[in-house]
N, C-alpha and C positions, 0 to 999 in steps of 0.2 A: 315576280313577278310571273315565272318560268312553273304554268302548274298541270297537273296531266287532267285529263276528260272527267276523273275522279270526282275533283274537287273545283271544278270550272264553274260550277252553278253557286258553292259558295263564293266565289271573288265576284260573282253578276252580284248575289246581296251586301258582298261589299261596297260594289261601284253602290250601290244605290245608299246604302248606310251612310254613305261620303256626302251625299249627295247628287250623287252622279247619274246623270240618263245609261240606265244599263239595257240593252235591248235583250229579250229572251232568246234562246238559242234556238237555231232553226233545227227543223224536222234533220231526223239521221238520211231518211229515203228522200228520194230526186224528186222536188220539184222544178218541174220542166214552165217554160213562156211557151209560148206559139208565134214565136219570133225574133229578130236580133232589132231590139229599141235600145237606144244611147241615151243617155241623160241628158237630158238639157240641164244648164244651169246657168244663172247670172250671181256675179258678188253681189251687187247690188252698186257697188260704188264707181257712180258717174259723175263724168267731167262734161261744163258746157262753156264759152267762152267767158274769158275774164273781162274786167277792166281795167285802162290804165294801162301801168307799169306788170297787172296781173293776166297773163296769156290766159292762164286757168282760171275760171270760178271754183269756189270749194266744194268738196266730193259732193254729189248727193245718192241718198238710197233710193232718188225715184227717177226713172228715166229722163238723162239728158243728152242734150247734142247739140255743135256734130259729133264730139268725141267722144260717147257712151260710155261704156264701163271700161272699168280696169281691166275682167275678163270677161269674158262671155261663151256661150255658144254650145255645140256639140259634141261633150266631155267624157264621153265614156271610153276614152285611152288616157287618162288624165290623170295624174300628174307628170312632168318629166321624175318628179322621188320617188316616183312607186317604180318598180324595175327588180326583174325583168317583169313582163305582161303575156308574153308567148315562148314556146320554148318549143322546137322540134325533137321527137323522136324517131330514129330510124328502127327502133325494135317495134313500133308499129305505124311503120309511116305515119305519124298522125302530126299533126300541130296543134300543140293544145292549147286555147290562151283564156285569159278571163278580161272583164271588159265590165263599167259599170253599165247597166240597164236599168230599166222602167216598163210602166206598167202600160203608156199607150201614147198617142204623140202628145197629148197634150194635159202630161201628165209629167210630176215628178220628184215622184215618188224610187225611192235608191233600191237597186234591188244588185246581190253581187253576183256576178255573172262567170260559168265555167263551159265551157265547149270545148273545141277541136274543129278542122278541118282533114278529112282522110284522102290523103294525095292517092293512094291507090283508085277511088271510086270518084272522087273530085264531088263531094259531095258532105255537109255537115248535118248534127243531130239537131232536135230542139234543144237550145240552151239551157242549162242548168241553174237554178236560184241557189246557190252553196249557203246566202246569208242574205234575209228580208231584212232593211234596216228601220224596217216600222215606220214610215212617216219623214224620217232625211229624204233630203232634196238634193245634199253637199256632195259631188264626186273627188271630195276632198277623202271620202271613206270608201271610195277604189279601192278593190284588189291585186296584190300582185301573186306572181306564181311560182311555186319553188318544182324538182323532180327528183326526185331521191335513187337511187342504186337499186331500188328493186322497184321501181316504176309507180309509187305513189305519186299522187297528186299532192301538195298542201298547196292551202289558201292562207295567203296572210293579208287579213282583212284591218284598212286603216280602222284609227279611230280617228277622232278631232280634238287634239289634247287631252283635257283631264273632265271633258264634258263628258265622251262618247270613249268608252273603250275600243277597243282592238281585237280579232279575234284570230285562231289558230285554227284548220280545218283539215283531215288528212282523210284523202280518199280511202273509203272500207278496200275496193280491191285496186290491185298495180294497173294502170293505164284506163283507168276506169270513170266515168262521171257519174254511174249510176247513184253513189248514195256516198258520203260523208261525213265524217264524226269531227265533233267539235274536240279541240285539244287543250285547248286555251281561253281566257278571256284579260287582259289588262290593257296596262299602259301603252299605246306606243301607233304612232302615226309616223305612213310616209315609209311604208315597209319594204326592203331592198335586203330579200333570203339569197345567200348563195350557197348553193348545194357542193360539197368540193367532196369529189371519189377520193383526192388522195391530194394532199397539201406536200409542200415541198419538205416537209416535216414531218412524212409519212404520217399524216389524220387526216379523216374524213369526218364528214358530218355536214353538217348547217352553222356558217356563219351570219348572223341576220344585223344588217344594219338600221337603224330608224331614228325618229326624231320623240323626243319629247321635251313638253313645255317647260322647263326650267331653266330660268333665267330668260327668258319668253320662248325661245326654240335652240335647244341645243340636242346634240347628235352623241348617242348610246349604240354600242355592240354587246351583243350575247351568243353563246356557241351551243352550241349541241349536237350530243352523237346520234340522236334516238328520236329528235325532234318533240322529246316528250320532255324530258329533262333537261332543264339553260342551264346555264350561269345565273348570276348576276346580273344585272344590269350596268356594264361599265358606260362612263361616259369616255367620247372620242374625244368632243371640240369645244369647249366654253369659252371662247377666245373675246375679252374687253378689253377696250381703249381704258387709257389711265383715266381713272376718276371717274368711270361710267360702273353703275352696279345690274347692268345689263347686256347682253348682248344674243347673239343666237346664228344662225347656219342652213344653211343650205346645202346637200350633195347631192351626186350620181356617182352611182359603183359600178363596180365589174369587174372580173375575174378570169381568171386564165392559169393552165398548168396550176394550179395551187397557191396563185397569188394574187391577193384582194389589192385591187387600189380604188382609193375615194376623192375625188375631187370636190372641195368645197367652195362656198364663200362665204361673206359673215355680213352682220347685220349691226351697224354701230350703235351702240346702246338699244339693241334689240327691236331698231325700227328697221323691217323687212322692204319700207319703201327706199333705202337706202342702200340695199345690197351691195358689196362691192368685193373687189379684190381676188383674188383666187389662190387658193393652200391645194396642196397635194400630198396624203398619206399609204402611204399601204402594208401589208402585212405578209409574210409567206407564211406563216404559222398561227393562222384561225383567229388573231387576235391577239396572241398573249404578244407578241410586240410588234411597234409598227416603229416604220423608217420613212425616211425621204427617198424619193426616189433613188437618190445615190448610194443606198443604203446606210445613211446617219440615223443610229436608233433617237427616237424621239422620245421623251414622256409625256402622258396624255392622263388626264385629257392636254388637249392645246390651251393655252390661255393668252400668249402675247403675240400683239400685233405681228411684230417684226418679228415672227416664227422662222426657222429653216423651212420651214417648210412650205413656206408663202411663194408663190410662183410667178404671179403678176402683181403689182401695186396700182389697182384702179382709183383708189379711195384720191391718190395726187393727181389723177388724170379728170376727177368730177364724171369717170363712169356705173353707171349699173350693174349687175354681172345677172345676167338669166340661163343659169347653165341646162342644156338638153343630156346628152347623152355622152357616154365614155366608151371609149374600147381600147386594147392593145393591138400594135402592130403586129408585123409577122418576126421582129425581136422582141416581143416581150413590153416593147415600149408605151406606154401610157398617150392617150389625145383624147380631146375632150370638146366636143361643140358646143356652142352659148352663144346668146345675140347679150351685144351690149348698149347702152342704151345711156342718154343723157340724164334720163327723170324716168318715173311711175308711172306719171301720166299718161296714157294712151294719144290717139292723132299726130296729127304732123308737127306740131309745135314743137316736141321732143326729136325731130328726126335730124343727124342719120343715127339711126339704127343698122346694127352690122351683126350678120352670121361672123364669128370665129370661129378659128379652128387653134388649138394652141397641143405642143406635144412634146414630149424629150426625145431629141435625136439621140440619143446615147451619152452626150458631152453637156447640149445647154438646152433651153427650154426655149422652142423658138413660137413665134407667135404669127400667123394671116389672117387676112379678110378673104370669106368668102365671097359676101354680096350683102346687100342693105335688104333690109324687110321692112316692115309698115307697123309694126308689132310687137309688141315684147315679147307678149306671150306664142307666139308662133313656134312649132315645135316640131322638128323632126329628129331623127335618127344618122348614124354614122357606121358605116361600112366599110371595114379596113382592109380587103383581100391585097394578095404582094405586090401585085403592079399598078394596082387602081382604085383609088379612094371615092368613096360618094359618099352625098348626102342626099339625103330625103326628104326636102324640109314647103312647107309650105311658102316659099318665096315671093310667086308672083302675087301680085292685088286680085282678091276674087272679088263675088259680087257684092261682098259688102266690105272695101274697101279700110283700111285703116282702124279693123273692130280685127278679132284675134282669129286665125288662119288665112285662109287663100287659095289660091291654084298650087298642087301642089308638082314639083321638081324638082328632077334630079341633075345634080350639079355633080361635075368629076374632074380628079387630079390624077394627072399622074407622073407626079414630083415627088410626093408625099407632104401634100397639102400649099404645096407654094404659090401654083398657081391652079383658077379653077375654071370649068367653063359649062354650062348649060348642055347634059346630053339627050336629056329627053323631056319633055312636057306632060307628066302625068295623066294631070286632069285640067279640062279647059273646059269652059262655057257654062260653069256649075249652077244649081240654083242656091246652094250655101257656101256655107266658106268649111273646106277643110283641114282640119288640123288635129297635132298630137300623133303621127305617125310613128309606128313602134316598129322597133327591130324584135323579132321574133329569135332566140339562143339559137344557135346552130341553122339558122334561116333555109330552108327548101325551097327552089320555085313550084308552084306559084305562088305558096301563098308567105313572099319576102319580106313583105311592107302592111301593118293592116293601121287602120285611123278610122275615124268619125266626122262627120257632117254636122253644120246646124245654123242657123240664124243667127247669129250674133247679135241682132238688134232687135230681136221679139223674140219670145218660145214658137218654138217650131219644133216638128219630127226631127229627131235624128239616126241617120242611115250608118251601118259597117262596113266598109270595105277592105279589100286586100290587094296588090297589085306585085306582078314579076318582075325578077329582078332587072331585067330592060327597062322596065318605066310603060311597056307599050302596050297591056294587056290587065284589064285593072274591073274585079267582079264584084259586085254588092251582094252581102248575105243578106235574107230573105225578112222583109219586116214582119212578114206574114208569113206562116206555114199551117200547111191543114192535115199536113201527115207528119211520120217519125222521123224521116231524112228528105232533103231538099237539095238542090243542085245551086249554087250560086248562080246570078244572074251578070252575065258579060256584060258591061255598061259602056257603048261604043265610042269611041278616042276620035 
């Protein structure tokens, strides 16, 4: 699946010949949008009140309340399995970021966008359309971002299973969003590219973790020195319970000092609505070998439920696991932010839902509770400074309570996650829920976290925001732009 620009068109034809929906390549020059308009989405899996012993009615594709959709709203910075979405570059003092955009406030036409925030001028340019999804309205096809050692931006655009292909793009010039060339078209979903300037094995290049829809949803990886020539896709995980013919996983990953780690859950018999358990694996040689956190070598793909890589058995507790963000502490130990829930349906009957943190302390795995939340798809990010750990999450009920997102809050811990307290209310009295707060790699103030808003109960406009580290200053990116550059609008708090 790892083809160069010269044969990308041939692979597009192969997708079409196989009956798959393949979009044509985007133009090479920059097509800009006249503002920052986030994509709005509804899954169309609605739940109402049941009868008798059934708390929930069967799911419906038509809007049904009081519980509403499994997830919906402003999803320009979706999903948690797309990472990273933003990277700060000290060489040019800019934070580059990608998101899922659209063409207007009442439109659901997905555009894969890239832009930057200039820390010197406090301005943003018109965002660039890297790839027009040509009628796709689904932010599962959102992009992820990487930055190589020469400053070229790499945009990894997600496909969706075997129905829609994914794409890789490279900026023509370093640190520039003016033009992109298409490098490949292939089957990949939930791209998680890691550019390693040098691994522990003195290797550099890309390690890309992603999903393919084999066995329903399974995890794969590939490796490249230059981003053009890639190794064959290798399966990382395909856990099956005894007697099950199917399986599945979601993951979230991070890298530090040449090491890449990933936390994953599992989907019993491929049922995503029963996602459970936590596993962790890591590599120090760009995927040539994989180990547990202690360094015990693992055979991949993972196939056994009771693998040495399993961190927490949530299946026996009857809890679903929704991964959010991971990072490494100052000693290089992995830490995960996630939500647990008794079930997949939205609404109060599946309370309590908890934001939790699981970390390796050097000797054992430790799990603590941060706070409750009101939706499985409330998503935020984890910041692991030496003395203070912070999560920026939509844990406070918003204007559309018990639906995806809410008001953004910064919770802090000064004892490595053992106890937590609210440090700052980032948003309040908002007209629409905020969700999917994302952490830029090497984040620098004031673009320290960014996210989108939207009304999960009905089609709405979706704005993009960013905030400083303290959380007492929030800016909104311009929804409309009449000039080439604009200054983000400060939002009163």
